[in-house]
N, C-alpha and C positions, 0 to 999 in steps of 0.2 A: 504494500500500500504506500502511496506517495505521502511525503511529509507535508509539503506546502500545497495542499489540494483544497479547492473550494467546490462544493457541489452546486447543482442547478438551482436549488431553492434559495441559496444565498446569492448567487450571481444574478438571478432574475429579480431580486428584491433590491431596488436602488437605494433604499434607506440603509441597507447593509453594505452593498458592494461599492457605493461611492465613497465610503469611509476608508476603503482599503486601496492603497496605492502600490505601484510597482515601479522600481527604479532600475535602469540599466546605465552603465557608464563605460567609457572607452579608456579610462585610466590616463587620459590626457586633458581632462577638464571639460569634455563634452558629455552630455547625458541624454537619455530618453526617459520620460516619466509621464505617467497618467494614472488613472484608476484601473482596477482590474477589468473593468468593462470598456476601457478606452474612451471614457467620457471625461474630458478635461474639466477639472474643478478649480484649478489655480492658474494664475497668469504665468506661473513658472512651468506649467505642464507643456509638453510638446513631444512629438515623435523624434525630431532632430533638433537638439538645442546645443549650440556650439559657441565657443569664444570667437570673437572677430576682433583681433588685436588692432587691426587697421582703424577701427571705429572707436573703441573704448576698452575698458577693463571688465566689461560685463559679458555674460552669456546672452545669446540671441536665439529666439525661436524662429527657425527657418520653415520647417514643415510642422505644422501644428498637429495634424492627424491625417489618416488615410482611410476613407470609407470604402469598404468592400461590399459589392452587391452581387448576389447570386441570381443569375437569369436562366430560367427554364421555360420553354414554350411561350416566350414573350412576357412572362410574369417576372417581376423584379422583387427581390427580397433583400433590403438594405441591412447589413449587419452593424452599421455604425450607430452611435448614439451621441447626441449633443443636447446640452441644456440651453434653452432660450428663455427670454424674459417671461414673466408671469408663470414661473414654475412649469414651463412646457418642455417636454422632451420629444425630440424628433431627430432621426427616426428612432424606432424602439428595437434596435438590433439585439439588445441584451436578452430579449425574450427567446432568442434562438440559441443561447448559450446552454450547453449541457454540463460542462465542467471546466475548471481552470486549474492548471497544474504548473507549479514553478520550481519543481525539484531540480531539473537539469537546466532548461531554459523556459521562460514564460510561454505557456502553451494553452491555447483556448480551443475547445471543441464546439463547433456550431452544428445544429441539425435543423434543416429546412425541408420538411416533408421527407423525401427519400434521399436528400443530399446530406452527407456528413463531411464537413470541411474542417481541417485542422490548421491552425495558425500558430507559428512559432517565431519568436523574435530574439535576435541577439544584436548587440552593439559591437562592431569590430574593434578589437583592442588597438589603441594607438592611432586610429584613423577616425575621421569625422564621417562615419558611414554606419547607418542603421540597415539591418538585413531582416527581411520578413519572408518566411517560407510558408507557402500555402499548399496543402496536400489535399486532394479530393479523395477521401477515403471510401466514399460510396456515392453512387448516383445511378439512376435507372434510365436516364435520357440525356440528350446533349445539353451540356452546361457551359455557360460563359460567365467569367468573372469580370466585373466592371469596377474600376478603382478611381475614386475622386480624391485628389490631394487638396487639403486645406492649408493655404500658405499664410504666413504671418509676417516674416521678415521684420522683426522688432526686438528690442531689448526685453529681457525677462521682467524688467521693472516698469514697462510701459504697455500700452495697448495699441492696436492698429484699428483704423476705421476707414470706411470707403472714402477714396480720394482720387482725384484725377492725376496725381503725380505717379502713382504706382504703374510700373511698366507692364504691359500685357504681352510683350514680345517673348517669343520662345524660339529655340533652335532645335531641330531634330538631332538626336545623337543615337548611337547604337542601341536599338530596342528601347527607346525612350526619348525624353526631351531634357533640355536644360533651360532654366529661366532665372531671372533676377529682378526683383520688384523695385529695388532702389540702388542708386549709385553708392559705391563703397562696400556693398555686400558681395560675398562670393557667389558664383553661380550655384544653383541647386540642381544637381543631376538626379533625375528620377529614371531608373532603368529596370528592365526585367530580364530574366534569364531566357526568354523566348520572344519571338516576334509578336507584336501587338499593333492595334490600331489606336492612335491618339486622336480624339475628336476635340477640336478647339471650340470650347463653349464657355467663354469667360463670364464670371458672375461673382457678385459679392454675397456672402451669406451673412445676414445682418442680425445683430442683437444676441449674439451668443453671450451666455452669462456664466460666471465662475463663482459658485457658492462659497468656496473657501475665502475668497477675497471679501465677499459680503460679510462673513462672520468676523473678519478682521477689521471691518469698518473702512474698507478701501473701495474705490471705483471697481466695478466688476463686469462691465460690458465691453464687447468689441465686435468688429466685423472681420471676417476672414475671406480671402480671395481664393476662388477655385478656377483655375485656367481651363478646365475641361475634364475629360475622363479617358481612361485607357480601357479597351476591351480585349480580353484574351480568352479564347476557347480552352477548356481544360478537360482532360479525360479521366475516368476513374483510375485511381492509383497514381496519377501524375502529380508531380510537385513543380511549382514555379517559385522563383525567388525574386523579390523586389528589393532594390537598393536605392537609398536616398543618401546623397553625399555631396560634399563640396568639390569632389574630384570625379572625373569619369572613370569607368572601369570596363574591362573587357567582359562582356556579359556571359560568354561561355564558361568563365571561371566562377560564376556566382554560386552554383550549387556546391562545388567543392569547397569554396571559401566558407559557406555557411556551415557545412559539416565540420570543417576544421575548427571554426570558432566555437561551435556548440560543444565539441569534444574537449576543449580547453577549460570549460566552465567548471567551477567547484561544485560537486554534487551536493545539493542542499537537502540532505536526507536526515539531518538531526539538528539540534540546537547549536552545537559547536560548529558544524560545517556551515550553517547559515551565517554565523558571526564571522567566520573566516572569509566567506564570500563578501560580506558587508565590509570587512576590513580592506579587501582589495579594491573596493569601489572608491575608497578615499585616495588611492594612488593618483598621482598627477605627474606624468613624465612630460616635461617641457622640451628637453633635449637629452642627449646621452649623458651629460654631466650635470643635469639639473633635475632633481627628483624632490617632490613635495608631498605633503599630506593635506588634503582639503579638510577644513574644520567641520564640514557637514553639507548636506543637500537640502533644498536646492539653492540657497542664496549665500552660503558662506564661502569665503576664499581661504587661502592659506594664512593662518594667524600664528604668530610665534609661540605664544603661551600654549595654545591648543596643540601645536606641533609637538612640543617637548613632553606635554602631559600624555598625549595619545600615542607617541612613537613607540615606547616599549610594548604596550599592549597590542598594537596593530602589527608588530613585526616579531619581536623576541618571543612573545607568548605563543606564537604559532610556528616557531622555528625558522623564521625568515630573517636571520642575522644580516644577510647581504643587503636587504632593502633598508634595514636600520642604518647601515653604513652609508648607503647612497643618499638617504635623506639627511643624515647627520653631516655628511660631507658638504652638502649644499648649504645647510643651516650654519655650519661652522664658518663658511665664507662670509655669510651675512653677519655673524657675531663679530668676526674680526674687523669687518668694514665698519661696524657700529663703534667698536672700541677705538678704532683709529680715526673716527670722525669723518669717514668717507661716505659718499652716497651709496646706497645699497644696490648691488647689481643683481640681487636675487629678489624674487617676487614673494617676499614674506612680509606681512603687515604686522604692525604694532611691536616691532623689535625694541622700541624704546621703553616699553612697560617695565617697571622696576623689578618685577619678579621673574622676568623671562630667563635671565642668565642663571638664576638659582634653579629653575626648572630644567635648564639644559644640563646642569651638573647632576641633578637627580636622574635624568635620563641616562647619563653616562654611568651612574651607579648601577642601574638596572642592566646595562650592557655588560658591566663587569660581573654581575651575577651569572649571566648566561654564557658569556664568551670567555670569562676568566679575567682576573686582575691584570695579568701580564699583558694580555692582548689589549685591554682597555688602555693601559698606560702607553703602550706602543702606538695605538691609534689616536687617542684623545688626551693623553697626559699633558701635552703642551697646551692644548686648548683649555683644559680645566685650570691649569696653572695661570694662564693669561687672564681668565675670567676672575679668579680669586684675587690676583694681583691688582687688577683693574678696580674691583670693588673695595678692596682694603685701602687702596690709595685714594678713595673717595672721588673717583673721576666720573662716576655715573651721575647724570644730571638730576636724578630724582631717587637716589637710594644712598643715603649717607650713613656711614658707620660712626656711631657716637662713642663717647668715652666709656660708657657703661657696657659696650660690646654689642648693643642692639643696633639694628638698621632702622632708619627713619625715612618715610616717604610722604610726600604732600599729596593728599587726595581730596582736598577741600573743593577745588574748582573743577577738576576733571577726574573721572574715575580711573583708578590705577590698578585695581584688582580684577579678578574674574567677575565680580559682582559689578558690572559696568553699565547698567541701565541708566539713562539720563531723562530728565524732564524736558519740557518743550523749550527751555532756555539753554539746554546743553549741560546743565549741572547734574552731578551725580545724585540719584535718588537714595542710594545708600552711600553716604560720604565717608568711606573708611579712610582714615588718615592717621599719620603719626607712626607709632609703633604698631604695626599690623601683625596679628598673631601668626598667620601662615608664612608671611615674609620672614619672620624671625625664626620660626621653626625650620624653614628651608635654609636660612643663613647658618644656624647652628649645625645643621646636617652637612652643609657644604664645607664648613670649617673642619669638622671631624673627618670628613671624607678627604679633604685636602691634606690634612695632617697624616692620615694613613698612607695616602698616595706618595707624598714627598718622602716619607720614611722608607717606603718600598723602593723608591728611586735612590736612596742613600743620602738624602739631604736632611741630616738630622737637625741642623740649625733651623731650617725653614719649618720642619715638622714641629719643632718645639714652639716656635713663634705662633703657629696656627693653633696648637693645642692650648696655649695660654689664652689666646683670643677666644677660643671655644669655651674654656672654663669661665672666663669673665661673662661671656654671653649667657651661659647656662644659669649662673647666679642671678643675673639681671632678668632673665626670662621668667624665672619662677617668681621673683619679687614683683615684677611688673604685671604679669598676666594671671597668675593663679589667685583666685579669691577664696573667701572663707566657705563658699558653698561647694567647692571642689571642682568647679569648671573654670575655663579660661575666658578672660575678657576678649572681645573680638578685636578691639583696637584701643590704644591709650594714647592721648595727645595732651600732655600737661594735665590740666584738671578735667579734661573731657575724657570720660571713660564709657565705653559701650558695654553695658551689662546684658545686652541681648544674647540669648543662647543661639549661637549660629554654628554651622558645621565646620567652619574653618579651623576650629581647634583640633579636629581629628588628625590633622597632619602632624601635630606635635606627638602623636602616639604612633602613627603608621610609618613615618619615615625611618630609615635604617638607624639613624642616631637621634635619640629623643633627649631633650633637655630635662625631662621629668623622671622622677623615680617610678618604680613599678607601681606602687600604690597610687601615686598621682595619675599615672596613665590609666589605671583602672577606674578612677573617679571620673575622668574625662570621658572614657568609653561608656561608662554606665549612664551618664547624663545624656550622651548622644543617643543611646539606646532608648531611654525613657521618653525623650522629648522630640527627637528628630527622625528616628528610624521609621520608614514606611516600607511596604512591600516593593516599592518602585525606586527607592533611593533615600538619601538623607534630605530632610526638609532644609530649605535655606534659612528658615527662622522657626523658632519654637512657637507652638500655639499659645504658650503662656506669655510670650513677649508682646509688647505693644506693636500695633501695626500689622499683625498677622493677616495675610491676604493670600490664601492658598490656591485660588481659582484663576488660572491663566486664560481668561476669556474676555470677549468684548473688543472695542476699538483699541487702537495702538496705545493711547495714553493710559487706558485702564490696564492693559497688559503690562506696560512698562512698570507700573506701580506694584504689580503682583510678581514680576519676574524673579526677584530675589527676596520676597517677603513671605515665604512659606511654601513655594513650589518645591517639588522633590526632584533630585538630580541623581540618576544612576551612577555617574562617574564618581561622585562622592562616596557612594556605597562601596565602590571598589576599594578605596582606602580604608573605609570602615571595616570591611571584611578582612583586609590585610591586618589591621590593628587587632581584630578579634583573634586571629590565628597566631599573631605574634605574641599576644599576652596569654591567651588560654590554650594555645596549641591544639592538640588533637581533641580536646574536650569540646571544642566549638565546631568541629568538622560538620556534624549533622546540621547544626544551626546555619552555617554558611551554605551548605547544600540547599537548604530550604529557601534561603534568600535568593540564590541563583535561579531556582525553579520558578520564582515569581516573575522572572523576566521572559521566560520561554513563551508564555501565552501572548506576549506583546508582538511576537513575530507574525501573528495572524491578524492583528487588529488595526494596524496603522500602515506603515510601508512594509510590505511582505518581506520577511527575512532579516529585518534590521530593527534598531531601537531609535525612537524619536528623541528630540532634544530634551524634553522635560515632562513632568507629570504634575497634575494637580496634587496639592499636599493633603487633601481630604478625600475620603472614599467617594466614588469608586476609582479614584486615581486615574483619570483619563489622560492619555498621552497628548501632548501639545507641541507647538512650535515646529521647528524643522523636522522633516520626515526621517532623516538619518543623521546621527550626530557622532562624530569620530571619538570624542573622549568617552562617551557612554559605551560604545562598542568595545573600545580599547580596555577600559577598566573591568568590564565583565569578563573579557578574555583573560586579562591579567589575574583576576580573582580566581578564575577556573584553573589557571596555571599554578598558582601557589597552593591552591586546594589539592591539586594533583600531586604536587611535591610532598606536601605534608601527609597526604593519605598513604603514599608509598614510601614515606620516610626517607625521601631523597635529600 
């Protein structure tokens, strides 16, 4: 039985099927995404969504969708489905779906009378090309397939509407056409594996509506351009392949290309393999010497903090040390350029955030765990040394080392932590500033790691200096953050002390080197368990704290104020589970196993096979935000990895 399989009753119920999305990526920044019934519900949805660097730094929807119509005896049965204004759906092709299976590649089975048609979709790796294979599995009379492409040629952050500027010109190419609606865009090549007839019948389909944008309080309507349609006869047992790309292709190669691409896909036959597949979707190869991790889909780019937090889980936890090295080598170039005050040559955003380099050192620690301390020193010892030297010298523009050994960052006017939501004036909604708890936990961890590393390198004097700094930091950390109730203040800035119970204190327990005693660590872990733990992650704020707002719903402003005020984040639970196993070891194995099981059901409710950005902090803990989030997938994989290690006593 297939793992990611949806039956007819669910697929034909739009209330259920429109909630479930499917994502395909090419590992180079482009993607294809829609709902499981191919009805687009977001402006970010599209069959072919690609970066167009000649225009801007955004992705662009070229081909929004492709409607397939089955024709027999002159009768037409359109398998597409679109939502229009006034809650109108047309056509209603979802009623012909018999099942959906996404174990190998996303596969939909349609039945129209005696016709059984199978549709399979893959996105070619490292090329801006979507491939769709249609197989006529059963038919009792002559059958023709008709395809109508819906074109957008717009940024994912905008809409297109009927206008006289859009070009209607097209050029025949091998078994298809190429067209381009606006100057500056690449040509869109639409080709088939067999000869067909293209009928030029240009028209605008007006008033399409995207309900996900309505829910988020945005504009939600657009018009799409259809240049005409393709007709292809198809016989029982025959397969044809459609390709949409920014480049032409020799059509006799399409069938073999599809088979090759499908064979390379990770089989999603269980929870772990689904997450491995999701991990690969964040890969972004720009060139042979530039590899990145996207922070999430559909709107996130490569962000520095997200990169270093998610890198170990997305690579080391699944045995892909080589990709860790490729990404870290690219990021190292950016770190050095930042340290030297040079413009960044790499496409990594937010490198200036004060905790980024501390997370980079943490990522190197995880590399040392898997690859060995010697290999880590050989590969990244000099980089880690440069980072520590840079921070100790006080050269970072917003992370200063004070006499008490703690690091200080100014977050009053601009957000500087992962809790980075802002109000309409650009000011932080959660203004964490001064001595920030996870910054200092990371700093202490970095000092201890640096001392260990320099000692291994034979530099006893440097190791002693870092050890003394770490000792001073440890004393100040406890004096500054630990309160009489046994948990840690979230931040301290002079007389301004945040008493709110937030999850950022968990890092002081989970990191390899903790500034707390074992009893103090247990106290922090216990309060996180009592007030922050949910089946979907740690809450960003305790329900007992003022301003608790756990429901991430409504227009943008409302969601911004809820973003870090009680919503639950799975990636934080990864560190929580690590802390549990670190403190209580095998006695908490079954507890951590139950926590991980709570995420498996989410693979079927949001974007199939992956984990969304965040969850409501109150039951029933609905998934919200971006459909797939790198740090969440990474930390669940990393938690699975150290659970495996402790279970087998490795």
